[in-house]
TIDREN-199972 format. One record per residue: z negated, x negated, y of N, C-alpha, C in turn; residue in one letter. Coordinates in steps of 0.001 Angstrom, whole numbers, padded with zeros to 6 digits, always signed. Layout:
<recs>
ZXYZXYZXYA...
</recs>
This chain:
<recs>
+000070-000769-001167-000095-000026-000116-000106-000871+001322M-000800-002089+001184-000669-002928+002342+000714-003515+002669L+001526-003562+001529+002785-004181+001770+003687-003082+002381V+003759-001936+001823+004289-000801+002082+004331-000366+003422A+002932-000199+003999+002608-000061+005364+002850-001217+006252A+002924-002458+006079+003267-003296+006722+004805-003062+007088N+005565-002611+006113+007096-002448+006266+007393-001565+007292F+006519-000471+007290+006850+000743+008239+006382+000472+009561V+005270-000296+009736+004766-000829+011004+005651-001920+011783I+006382-002832+010847+007041-003634+011411+008451-003098+011896A+008790-002189+010960+010323-001550+011560+009915-000847+012955V+008890-000090+013299+008580+000276+014657+008452-000876+015444G+007714-001963+015175+007399-003040+016174+008775-003155+016419F+009715-003700+015513+011073-004199+015813+011724-003441+016706G+011485-001921+016637+012382-001094+017441+012013-001350+019104L+010770-001430+019298+010071-001713+020787+010435-003096+021150V+010312-004230+020426+010423-005286+020791+011448-005812+021911A+012891-005361+021135+013760-005707+022365+013880-004839+023727P+013249-003849+023557+013182-002748+024493+012236-002970+025785A+011096-003863+025196+009884-003870+025787+010200-004813+027163L+010735-005688+027167+011254-006567+028228+011988-006040+028920P+013025-005032+028916+013879-004639+029432+013577-003324+030247T+012547-002704+029447+011763-001423+029951+011170-001905+031334F+010366-003115+030981+009534-003531+032132+010471-003961+033344A+011600-004561+033245+012339-005234+034324+013153-003768+034952R+013121-002679+034368+013721-001466+035006+012688-000993+036050S+011405-001580+036209+010512-001251+037295+010762-002193+038598F+011880-003060+038489+012003-004037+039459+011162-004846+039580D+010741-005450+038316+009532-006796+038631+010293-007905+038104V+009758-009125+038145+010344-010423+037863+010367-010688+036444S+011021-011889+035980+010686-012144+034518+009347-012432+034055M+008561-013172+035083+007552-013375+034713+006589-012274+034549T+006749-010988+035393+006153-009804+035048+006503-009125+033857A+007562-009325+033441+008093-008286+032153+007456-009171+031181A+007013-010398+031283+006496-011178+030006+005134-010832+030121S+004399-010342+031225+003014-009969+031348+002908-008786+030346V+003680-007674+030092+003556-006919+029514+003310-007202+027934V+004015-008165+027386+003881-008477+026224+002532-009391+025996V+002184-010194+026839+000777-010789+026982-000464-009846+027283S-000173-008554+027981-001302-007578+027802-001464-007150+026552A-000680-007154+025785-000982-006607+024236-001668-007644+023510F-001503-008884+023588-002052-009869+023080-003594-009923+023796A-003809-010097+025027-004828-010082+025798-006081-009095+025193V-005657-007716+025146-006390-006847+024255-006912-007198+022831A-005684-007541+022191-006191-008096+020788-006951-009082+021044R-006928-010227+021785-007695-011269+021795-009586-010651+022171L-009476-009705+023163-010879-009415+023901-011420-008655+022574V-010546-007927+021793-011469-006937+020769-011555-007479+019360F-010978-008720+019240-010909-009395+018104-012200-009600+017469A-013304-010158+018228-014464-010326+017725-015200-009085+017131P-015033-007878+017970-015777-006610+017768-014729-006178+016201A-013562-006397+016244-012844-005819+014913-013527-006578+013695S-013631-007949+013703-014484-008341+012765-015756-007863+012358G-016522-007426+013178-017838-006985+012978-017628-005661+012458K-016750-004762+012933-016380-003459+012315-016221-003396+011199L-015242-004564+010695-014779-004549+009248-015981-004580+008358V-017014-005627+008655-018096-005854+007971-019054-004625+007833T-018950-004004+008886-019851-002740+008950-019339-001404+008297A-018050-001340+008369-017627-000088+008168-016778-000124+006997L-016171-001218+006802-015228-001319+005416-013855-001622+006057G-012818-002141+005308-011599-002600+005740-010637-001136+006029E-010740-000517+005039-010241+000879+005065-010073+001645+006448Q-011456+002214+006649-011588+002846+007849-011236+002255+009174K-011381+001183+009336-011057+000283+010420-009476+000159+010585V-008945-000040+009536-007451-000083+009148-006705+001336+009839Y-007236+002410+009111-006496+003466+009559-006651+004003+010994L-007984+003469+011456-008344+003856+012955-007451+003096+013863T-007250+001615+013422-006556+000832+014445-005011+001567+014405G-004141+001657+013214-002925+002063+013161-003023+003439+014137I-003803+004201+014193-003822+005490+014915-003820+005287+016317S-004739+004145+016612-004864+003906+018016-003557+003469+018707I-002812+002554+017926-001564+002004+018281-000466+003076+018322V-000296+004029+017439+000461+005336+017607+000193+006046+018803A-000978+006487+019050-001106+007195+020462-000522+006597+021493V-001154+005030+021828-000816+004290+022707+000961+003947+023008S+001727+004008+022132+003093+003729+021995+003744+004708+022507T+003286+006089+021809+003824+007399+022275+003642+007398+023789G+002559+006949+024550+002252+007139+025812+003229+006401+026625A+003598+005185+025906+004251+004130+026590+005853+004973+027090C+006091+005873+026412+007421+006308+026552+007523+007530+027850A+006105+007631+028168+006141+008566+029448+005786+007767+030705F+005697+006444+030382+005041+005544+031562+005959+005866+032801A+005669+005964+034026+006334+006169+035218+006004+004838+036280N+005462+004068+035750+005243+002747+036606+004983+001592+035711S+005295+000593+036340+004980-000937+035409+003374-000955+035123Y+002631-000612+036064+001147-000765+035421+000694+000214+034600W+001307+001380+034475+001138+002469+033317+001595+001694+032131Q+002601+001071+032278+003260+000648+030779+002202-000780+030288L+001772-001155+031528+000781-002693+031059-000408-001905+030246V-000814-000831+030882-002445-000286+030392-001867+000324+029098L-000952+001098+028903-000587+001800+027576-000375+000496+026394F+000143-000459+026954+000372-001456+025723-000893-002275+025711R-001801-002335+026706-003067-002881+026359-004164-002076+025299S-003946-000949+025719-004794+000120+024718-004092-000217+023260V-003163-000242+023229-002315-000386+021686-002965-002063+021250G-003270-002990+022007-003751-003979+021565-004994-003854+020938G-005815-003148+021343-007016-002985+020494-006852-002482+019297F-006044-001276+018925-005928-000786+017584-005086-002016+016659G-004129-002944+017315-003552-003621+016702-004543-004661+015931S-005413-005181+016691-006212-006282+016047-007098-005530+015107T-007583-004349+015058-008204-003751+013901-007366-003541+012624M-006571-003064+012754-005662-002990+011546-005116-004475+010674F-004897-005341+012021-004661-006691+011469-005632-007332+010586T-006939-007527+011306-008074-008113+011176-008277-007439+009342V-008573-006135+009416-008963-005341+008258-007878-005651+007107S-006779-005557+007378-005719-005879+006149-006007-007199+005541A-006236-008280+006582-006323-009562+005957-007315-009827+005313I-008639-008963+005790-010013-009367+004962-009865-008408+003500A-009052-007329+003476-008914-006803+002228-008099-007442+001201L-007124-008180+001926-006200-008992+000972-006811-010108+000587L-007718-010813+001223-008374-011959+000612-009420-011213-000028I-009926-010246-000137-010965-009707-001192-010428-009318-002294R-009056-009067-002608-008553-008654-003668-008043-009755-004446L-007401-010645-003822-006758-011704-004388-007554-013172-004978T-007187-013170-006181-007655-014593-006867-006905-015936-005898P-008017-016802-006151-007625-018035-005357-006122-018469-005578A-005836-018996-006932-004547-019315-007182-003210-018660-007020P-003442-017437-006357-002384-016403-005907-002322-016165-004570L-003108-016790-003643-003182-016434-002383-002061-016834-001567R-001392-017685-001985-000015-018029-001290+001044-016990-001468G+001154-016609-002660+002154-015734-002993+001653-014275-002750R+000409-014149-002285+000049-012470-001996+000236-012700-000549A+000093-013507+000103+000370-013588+001582+001789-013619+001834S+002588-014221+000947+004160-014048+001199+004622-012868+001089G+003962-012127+000046+004486-010909-000287+004013-009743+000893L+002874-009989+001179+002296-009148+002572+003109-009363+003516W+003523-010848+003779+004234-011064+005168+005674-010580+005112G+006233-010318+003484+007472-010193+003503+007750-008421+003910T+006741-007660+003494+006813-006400+003872+006893-006202+005304G+006122-006919+006248+006120-006906+007873+007805-007285+008182F+007952-008615+007545+009425-009237+008223+010644-008344+007576L+010402-007548+006390+011444-006765+006090+011687-005670+007032M+010573-005180+007625+010720-004213+008646+011158-004642+010021G+010656-005996+010209+011258-006786+011326+012719-006923+011389S+013589-007056+010271+014579-007192+010388+015667-005805+010347V+014861-004960+009830+015482-003527+010096+015357-002736+011441T+014096-003117+012038+013603-002386+013381+014386-002920+014464G+014767-004108+014620+015570-004546+015912+016940-003925+015799P+017539-003729+014681+018690-003457+014666+018904-001992+014999L+018084-001171+014440+017674+000238+014842+017644+000301+016556L+016666-000737+016923+015874-000527+018272+017143-000698+019233G+018249-001810+018879+019105-001825+019635+020059-000625+019971G+020159+000062+018912+021204+001360+019025+020393+002426+019744G+019038+002420+019639+018228+003483+020163+018240+003266+021677L+018365+001874+022115+018619+001555+023561+019953+002159+024163L+020745+002396+023321+021974+003157+023910+021849+004451+024258I+020868+005481+023634+020468+006396+023693+019538+006822+025019I+018332+005999+024802+017415+005950+026044+016551+004911+025910S+016094+004187+027028+015326+003157+026851+013779+003351+026567I+013385+004862+026302+012219+005359+026037+012083+005688+024583R+013337+005873+024181+013470+006211+022623+012802+005395+021655A+012925+004018+021727+012115+003360+020709+010653+003636+020672P+010159+003822+021694+008564+003951+021659+008092+005292+021105F+009028+006249+020927+008750+007704+020624+008717+007478+019157L+009929+006700+018450+010255+006408+017135+009171+005872+016619V+008557+004637+017424+007260+003887+016715+006556+004546+016653Y+005922+005625+017389+004740+006037+017242+005017+006993+016222A+006032+007811+015870+006172+008607+014787+006128+007763+013432G+006688+006519+013357+006636+005897+012048+004974+005438+011882L+004316+005066+012771+002939+004976+012793+002257+005918+012156L+002184+007121+012674+001544+008231+011992+002059+008461+010576F+003264+008484+010165+003751+008393+008832+002805+007147+007987V+002803+005996+008482+001847+004902+007970+000566+005452+007747A-000003+005865+008438-001505+006459+008595-001812+007270+007569V-000617+008319+007461-000675+009531+006451-000658+009028+005013F+000531+007862+004830+000819+007180+003528-000314+006287+002840I-001016+005528+003970-002283+004598+003474-003521+005680+002957V-003613+006756+004091-004886+007555+003689-004832+008183+002344W-003427+008999+001892-003158+009674+000803-003297+008973-000393W-002917+007884-000304-002826+007016-001621-003923+006083-001899F-004999+005789-000668-006117+005210-001186-007403+006070-000676L-007329+007105-000641-008459+007960-000372-009680+008025-001542R-008949+007739-002803-009921+007677-003846-009897+006366-004437N-009315+005360-003931-009416+003957-004514-010545+003362-004594S-010948+002861-005732-011899+001930-006062-012010+000395-005543T-010853-000006-005418-010589-001433-004923-010601-001508-003478L-010075-000511-002701-009978-000748-001423-011314-000131-000806A-012222+000563-001609-013416+001193-001108-014322+000147-000656A-015106+000464+000288-016023-000615+001112-016948-001221-000213R-017012-002434+000054-018146-003053-000916-019729-003032-000527V-020625-002771-001097-021918-002951-000848-022301-004132-001465E-022918-005230-000753-023337-006311-001522-024410-007000-000691D-025017-007899-001399-026009-008855-000378-025578-010346-000237D-024211-010347-000292-023787-011847-000299-023966-012440+001374S-024079-013567+001432-024560-014076+002909-023171-014333+003443V-023155-013791+004820-021869-013689+005592-021481-015381+005794P-020096-015426+005857-019543-016869+005869-019547-017040+007707F-020076-017995+008156-020379-018119+009323-019072-018890+010253T-018961-018850+011473-018098-019617+012043-018442-020938+012020L-019987-021360+012500-020307-022673+012301-020057-023419+010791R-019753-022690+009788-019407-023311+008342-018047-023486+008650E-017305-022254+009048-015954-022559+009100-015472-023795+010012A-015987-024146+010944-015706-025263+012015-015979-026549+011228F-016602-026565+010232-016957-027856+009608-015948-028258+008707A-014793-027262+008511-013750-027747+007828-012809-028009+008631H-012336-029406+008309-011017-029834+009118-009860-028890+008922R-009764-028401+007876-008508-027430+007604-008439-026294+008443A-009676-025655+008483-009756-024507+009178-009356-024792+010735Y-009976-025723+011270-009706-026268+012675-008208-026631+012726V-007446-027084+011872-006146-027320+012022-005394-025967+011767A-005865-025022+011115-005405-023873+011200-005361-022732+012459A-006460-023340+012823-006516-022610+014492-005459-023086+015296L-005160-024414+015342-004089-024922+016016-002976-024646+015960G-002492-024381+014538-000977-024341+014211-000854-022461+014454S-002073-021888+014351-002021-020445+014634-001689-020222+016070S-002383-020886+016916-002062-020956+018423-000897-021184+018660F-000169-022346+018197+001201-022694+018371+002186-021628+018009A+001933-020896+016700+002640-019886+016144+002604-018616+016807N+001502-018385+017362+001505-017128+018330+002231-017369+019626G+002189-018660+020347+002493-018760+021667+004198-018443+021168W+004822-019330+020014+006121-019298+019726+006716-018003+019431A+006224-017320+018226+006666-016172+017408+006406-014962+018313V+004928-014721+018407+004467-013492+018739+004624-013544+020536F+004679-014491+021090+004886-014294+022795+006066-014858+023210G+006742-016076+023135+007822-016486+023761+008940-015610+023076V+009003-015668+021913+010257-015053+021131+010220-013651+021585R+009303-012644+021611+009428-011469+021880+009874-011266+023584V+009161-011882+024498+009334-011695+025485+010540-012394+026121S+010931-013713+025838+011892-014437+026531+013307-014445+025783L+013360-014256+024358+014759-014027+023897+015291-013019+024432V+015065-011661+024522+015754-010732+025260+016496-011048+026419P+015677-012003+027334+015936-012320+028707+016967-013230+028660L+016916-014271+027671+017584-015259+027460+019104-014887+027031F+019002-013700+026124+020423-012968+025606+020896-012505+026875V+020269-011911+027802+021015-011267+028859+021288-012439+030081E+020571-013130+030258+020633-013954+031452+021822-015027+031103E+021317-015633+030100+022348-017040+029474+023677-016675+029146V+023405-015805+027907+024456-015621+027232+025405-014412+027445L+024941-013532+028385+025209-012689+028982+025941-011299+028114R+025020-011182+027114+025055-010148+026152+024072-008953+026579R+024306-007888+025946+023438-006570+026199+022134-006474+025583D+021474-005549+025704+019931-005382+024976+020198-005187+023432G+021341-004594+023057+021688-004432+021556+021769-005697+020964A+022460-006570+021587+022130-007956+020889+021228-008415+020972F+020496-008236+021825+018801-008933+021959+018021-008451+020458A+018279-007223+020169+017813-006591+019020+018236-007289+017864G+019879-007623+017605+020322-008490+016697+019867-009710+016506T+019543-010532+017725+018910-011945+017660+017574-011863+016892A+016749-010747+017550+015515-010710+016871+015444-010535+015152L+016420-009483+014820+016605-009265+013504+017082-010599+012466A+017985-011423+013260+018317-012684+012919+017032-013673+012397V+016250-013726+013353+014906-014388+013327+014248-014104+012030F+014030-012573+011950+013161-012202+011075+013837-012302+009600A+015310-012151+009566+015815-012403+008486+015506-014213+007882A+015437-015001+008721+015189-016243+008350+013981-016459+007912G+012626-015433+008436+011423-015622+007958+011686-015013+006471N+012177-013859+006252+012191-013328+004832+012753-014164+003837V+013873-014862+004293+014276-015877+003385+013415-016844+002793A+012406-017217+003618+011778-018325+003301+010359-017795+002793M+009725-016389+002918+008359-016232+002663+007959-016323+001215L+008920-015693+000426+008554-015732-000957+008311-017158-001631T+009684-017983-001241+009628-019347-001575+008334-020130-001296L+007993-019967+000010+006833-020441+000710+005661-020067-000150S+005559-018759-000423+004395-018380-001274+004125-019101-002512G+005268-019127-003102+005235-019851-004457+004943-021243-004306K+005263-021938-003360+005201-023419-003309+003812-023881-002779L+003428-022808-001924+001843-023063-001514+001014-022843-002611T+001229-022274-003701+000117-022146-004885+000666-023040-005938D+001584-024095-005615+002000-025268-006489+001728-026080-005917S+002507-026550-004950+002609-027770-004351+001106-028081-003287W+000701-027029-002623-000392-027026-001913-000322-026547-000414G-001002-026078+000172-001242-025628+001422-000796-026440+002529R-001123-027778+002494-000885-028508+003630+000626-028937+003709K+001094-029613+002688+002804-029848+002843+003640-028696+003624P+003318-027545+003054+004160-026286+003475+003863-026013+004929M+002680-026336+005266+002165-026257+006659+003204-026973+007541V+003127-028357+007186+003654-029184+007957+005195-029190+008084L+005762-028748+006783+007303-028494+006804+007808-027354+007737I+006930-026232+007711+007089-025088+008505+006971-025614+010102G+005941-026031+010645+005728-026702+012094+006848-027379+012343L+007411-028095+011585+008531-029288+012155+009755-028283+012097L+010166-027568+011224+011318-026686+011247+011187-025892+012557V+010047-024999+012535+009991-024111+013445+010097-024515+014891S+009277-025575+015224+009416-026301+016402+010881-026948+016921G+011480-027450+015794+012859-027991+016100+013815-026967+016157G+013554-026089+015458+014584-024670+015835+014439-024131+017309G+013231-024094+017545+012908-023345+018900+013331-024110+019967T+013067-025424+019870+013944-026339+021114+015221-026330+021244I+015839-026112+019980+017385-026158+020011+017817-024616+020580W+016988-023589+020484+017399-022428+021082+017606-022457+022471V+016796-022976+023194+016780-023369+024488+018093-023938+025138G+018679-024711+024301+019953-025562+024934+021322-025042+024249F+021088-023918+023795+022370-023389+023364+023128-022290+024531T+024303-022366+024471+025159-021494+025607+026159-020816+024719D+026401-020735+023532+027320-019860+022764+026408-019298+021754T+027005-018004+021345+026454-016864+020253+026245-017649+019089V+027428-018270+018699+027044-018924+017194+025937-019988+017168P+025976-020902+018218+024971-021814+018204+023744-021011+018358L+023260-020125+019254+022315-019366+019446+021669-018813+018079F+022800-018110+017511+022207-017517+016054+021861-018585+014980L+022511-019624+014976+022263-020592+014100+020788-021322+014374T+020626-021594+015841+019239-022154+016081+018092-021085+015721A+018440-019922+015944+017699-018651+015651+017123-018785+014313T+018072-018945+013336+017874-018847+011997+016910-019899+011647V+017136-021326+012062+016088-022483+011509+015026-022098+012061V+014785-021631+013331+013326-021434+013605+012800-020439+012861A+013369-019153+012565+012916-018141+011542+012537-018904+010336G+013329-019568+009719+012939-020343+008334+011802-021179+008642L+011728-021815+009731+010252-022645+009927+009083-021719+010063G+009072-020565+010604+008134-019499+010701+007794-018973+009353A+008544-018817+008721+008407-017916+007270+007843-019087+006386G+008231-020259+006607+007417-021579+005527+005998-021566+006335L+005650-021284+007175+004302-021448+008082+003514-020338+007553L+003783-019186+007518+002775-018005+007633+001939-018220+006122A+002583-017937+004837+001599-018016+003736+000630-019452+003474P+000923-020480+003604-000087-021537+003495-001194-021398+004412P-000899-021032+005845-001906-021005+006736-002702-020000+006471Q-002510-018431+006067-003276-017629+005396-004104-018036+004339Q-003506-018825+003346-003937-019028+002019-005163-020212+002449A-004964-020975+003315-005792-021917+003735-007369-021198+004292T-007080-020439+005247-008166-019650+005994-009145-019058+004650V-008157-018192+003714-009046-017618+002740-009507-018699+001642A-009069-019689+001403-009811-020835+000759-011194-021215+001351D-011057-021049+002680-012386-021860+003331-013386-020741+003313V-012923-019389+003323-013965-018172+003523-014339-017911+002107I-013436-018008+000961-013822-017693-000405-013776-015926-000441G-013292-015721-001803-012964-014252-001908-014070-013415-002033S-015534-013994-002075-016637-013024-002345-017641-013403-000870K-016953-013733+000067-017736-014273+001190-017091-013069+002201S-018360-012541+003207-017836-011904+004087-017503-012842+005377R-016432-012683+005591-015802-013727+006724-015032-012841+007795G-015417-011613+008108-014908-011110+009263-014810-011881+010786G-015902-012419+011010-015826-013208+012277-014668-014375+012255P-014817-015010+011061-013765-016249+010810-012565-015698+010884V-012271-014543+010255-010821-014230+010102-010638-013951+011616L-011451-013043+012322-011028-012523+013806-010941-013944+014596A-011576-015034+014710-011305-016162+015295-009749-016825+015014A-009470-016831+013786-008154-017258+013508-007030-016517+013809F-007343-015037+014033-006478-014243+014619-006271-014269+016018Q-007646-014692+016720-007646-014742+018355-006890-016026+018532M-006868-017231+017789-006245-018322+018329-004640-017761+018376A-004161-017197+017423-002529-016745+017814-002520-015676+018840A-003283-014849+019294-003389-014275+020287-003510-014896+021647D-004410-015860+021554-004314-016583+022792-002923-017204+023071I-002274-017877+022068-001026-018216+022290-000033-017203+022775G-000136-016022+022277+000686-014869+022403+000406-014439+024053A-000731-014724+024603-001234-014300+025999-000682-015403+026696V-001047-016967+026596-000593-017881+027549+000877-018239+027406V+001548-017986+026298+002979-018397+025873+003720-017643+026738G+004058-016204+026809+005003-015640+027690+004853-015992+029163P+003785-016115+029590+003399-016226+030869+003778-017495+031534I+003440-018392+030809+003647-020074+030920+005394-020091+030657S+005916-019655+029689+007289-019884+029441+008206-018966+030433A+007505-017680+031062+008092-016658+031914+008328-017853+033392G+007042-018180+033645+007337-019130+034808+008323-020405+034772L+008075-020787+033714+009167-022018+033792+010571-021622+033550M+010779-020552+032998+012023-019972+033176+012621-019287+034481A+011499-019094+035133+011969-018752+036875+011978-019995+037528D+011474-021006+037483+011184-022113+038513+011649-023151+037928Y+012163-023457+036470+012920-024439+035844+013958-024435+035194L+013769-023789+033992+015089-023234+033093+014522-022912+031843S+015516-022142+031443+015008-021682+030059+014885-022698+028850F+015825-023797+028855+015619-024881+028085+014201-025424+028148G+013906-025772+029369+012414-026390+029547+011522-025402+028765T+011671-024163+029086+010475-023139+028495+010538-023293+027032A+011626-023264+026329+011685-023418+024819+011538-024636+024249F+011615-025615+025288+011152-027149+024843+009841-027149+024619A+009066-027018+025586+007463-026899+025716+006980-025843+024356V+007411-024694+024102+007074-023969+023016+007509-024789+021767T+008656-025366+021567+008690-026250+020445+007621-027218+020140G+007715-027942+021192+006853-028938+021269+005304-028989+020594S+004693-027478+021040+003515-027249+020748+003633-027303+019442L+004612-026776+018249+004414-026531+016836+004297-027958+016447C+005181-029073+016921+005218-030488+016699+003712-030945+017040L+003284-030843+017901+001792-031227+018081+000782-030708+017136L+000750-029480+016876-000018-028806+015770+000080-029543+014497A+001377-029939+014041+001539-030840+012735+000810-031775+012976A+000740-032413+014095-000208-034094+014093-001579-033715+013788V-002070-032626+013965-003496-032193+013523-003764-032000+012012F-002618-031421+011490-002679-031301+010168-002463-032667+009454W-002352-033442+009915-001930-034698+009070-003402-035392+008768L-004398-034960+009228-005589-035415+008697-006547-034328+008217T-006009-033039+007773-006774-031982+007291-006550-032277+005809A-007814-031905+005182-007623-031867+003950-007043-030850+003174P-006464-030934+001703-005985-029686+000909-006839-028960+000673E-006508-027765+000408-007593-026724+000211-007288-026218-001272T-006314-025982-001811-005554-025572-002921-006626-025811-004044L-007141-024748-004884-008254-025057-005717-007898-025918-006773P-008619-026457-007366-008483-027355-008535-008588-026422-009673R-007930-026729-010899-008588-026125-012028-009945-026809-012836P-010763-025885-013169-011714-026598-013957-011357-027258-015344V-011966-028029-015870-011612-028870-017021-011978-027873-018191E-010929-027745-019019-011243-026619-020242-012590-026711-020733P-012936-027885-021021-014296-028108-021940-015754-027783-021099E-015557-027652-019816-016577-027169-018770-017001-025945-019157T-016125-025166-019431-016788-023614-019563-015941-022973-020950R-016281-022185-021883-015658-021783-022898-014688-020447-022351Q-015385-019701-021579-014830-018576-021079-014935-017980-019847H-014075-019195-018697-014335-018754-017297-013824-017432-016665P-014342-016892-015795-014140-015623-015069-013016-016118-014227T-012183-015072-013588-010936-015464-012666-011628-016312-011665P-012655-015760-010862-013275-016503-009796-013987-017848-010047D-014357-017908-011371-015081-019365-011727-014130-020130-012304E-013025-019692-012547-011765-020755-013101-011194-021613-012332A-011622-021759-011102-011228-022776-009961-012259-023458-009306V-012237-024750-009280-013139-025556-008441-012506-025538-007198A-013300-025337-006143-012919-025272-004681-013592-026114-003766T-013733-027510-004335-014283-028455-003370-013141-029301-002800E-013312-029239-001602-012489-030336-000436-012886-031610-000854L-011956-032632-000769-012183-034098-000833-013422-034466+000043P-014247-035271-000709-015466-035649-000023-016661-034670-000642G-016278-033661-001176-017153-032666-001802-017773-031627-001038G-016894-031259+000206-017008-029963+000977-016596-029118+000222A-017369-028180-000123-017197-026893-001097-016623-025588-000188D-015320-025322-000496-014936-024210+000198-015275-022769-000200V-015415-022504-001474-015652-021251-001756-017220-020593-001583S-017402-019167-001638-018665-018641-001337-019538-019130-002415S-019095-019194-003558-019735-019453-004685-019909-021026-004999E-020108-021671-003847-020276-023119-003911-021424-023568-004585R-022588-022822-004721-023801-023129-005196-023543-023243-006563S-022912-022436-006992-022558-022195-008768-021721-023212-009143R-020335-023424-008293-019591-024557-008926-019944-025819-008730T
</recs>
């Protein structure tokens, strides 16, 4: 259900992505101001992320998940009726509160249900659901723009209500998705920051948020119109091409993450994503632009599963790590807040090439921090150490140097 709902949510997100900057510009504002609309959504996510982590612990993942999607549905529908720039900013900000609720709760549930040796593949499948929708959404969104610039927001709101009903109906009696009452000790942020892998994941999450969730959504549609001289419908195609590159790599990256390890896949993803993003800013023809966009999309697809698997390894499947997950999400949101504004200013006063070059360089810088991070992929316990191990006990999760990752560290 998480994968199916992710697909529906992403289709709607892809509908409004190419429309949002153009809609903001229709109120006669600058490119920087149009980028602020994207940042407003991320600011709200950032502000509410700590509370979302606490709500997941207190109420359970399912309730927080459904409530979050409902909030985004209502606020997105309201965007279609915005009569001013500041109304649009306000409605998008409210949607950010709901967005962080369903994102944190979905990741928390995924971690709780997934055994450590399958985390890369599970993360890849979960991300594939979102990105398959991201491929479909922009294509439909570009067509809806021909009808009305407000139409994508209404359609997205309707899709979100469909997602709420689907998830509620099929999980209403689920014992797996039900809230778990236990006496386990919460995994704290202080413990998480003691792991270099988690700190490195925060850095790459920030760079990825800046590039993928911020600059790509806010600046690519403007780049298409201002530099390539194409319309909003082609902007939707460009975002779909990027998402297609993501989809092409997610499943493969998930498998390699569970076999090769988390660290090498993160490093490759950051290098490819950074290089592709820099290339985008220096293209001046449609074929080169689409090629660079595919490369950047491939890099982002390689990066997502190992990042999430690393954080899951650090927390452990039996720990309550809502605040730790929220902080990881906040790192991406900070990038998504700062990225569009900074890149918008650079595009206004310097050039699009400079904006994309700085964005890609942040991914390359994040790769440097990963060089000293330890590998967190669990090591199999020797067969003679236990006759019949349980799934959670079948992996030893110690980092090099003896720093234990799993919540069962005292037992292992």
